[in-house]
NUTIVEX-344578 format. One record per residue (C-alpha): residue in one letter; x, y, z. Coordinates in steps of 0.05 Angstrom, whole numbers, plus 5000, padded with zeros to 4 digits. Example, Ala and Ser with C-alpha at 12.3 -4.5 7.8 and 13.67 -1.06 7.14 Angstrom:
A524649105156S527349795143
// end
This chain:
M511947314776S506447384841K502047804866A498148084929L492448434947L489848795004K483649094998Y479249705046T485649785080R483450445122V489850905091A488351475046P490051284973N493552064960K498551835020A500451175003R500951284933M507551784956I509951124987A508950644924R512051124878E517651114917V518550214923Q516750084858G522349764799M526449674880N529448994898A525148804948E529248675000L531849454991A524349704989L522549275065A528449675086A527050215076L519950195088E520649945155F524050695171M518951115134P514951395197N508551355146K502450955169A502650695091A509550605092R506749905145I501949635109I505749645045S511749335078K507048735094V503548695025I510348694995A512948105042S505647805027A508047784944V514947484965A510946865001N506746754949G510946684899D515946254938F521346844928E526147134982P526647804975E533047914950E532147494885V526347904867V523448664842I516849064854S514749124789S508149504812C506249854872R499049964855V493450374898D487050544879K480950884910A475850424937A469650664987V469551305034M465851165100K462751785104R461251955188W457352535217R459753135266P454453555301R455654315298A453454915333R446355025321G443654445305T446954205238A452153685221S458153805179R461452995145I467152665153L469752235097K473851635120P476951505046T480050675031A485150514993H486149814949I493049564951M496449204900V503548944887T506848494830V513748174836A518347844789K524947534785A530648044770E532447754707E524547834677A524248514697
// end
């Protein structure tokens, strides 16, 4: 079993969780192939974290299963945009922590 953690990545956690739910429990090789053709920004990021988790355990992608893919909320960057009549409105730029755990197919 091996893990990979990516912290403070600039993607909304809600959007990344949709992708994480799809790949959880899949074979790592199939998950990487599926993520390659998804148009989402989060798909590219999660794909890199899965590849890192596989490499951390010195495994081949075809012999491991994604046992957990978790996306947690991180700090939110707060910015301001000037508006009419001297006021301002908030712009919230969310970040996320992505954690992927892979295990051998027999263990999972």
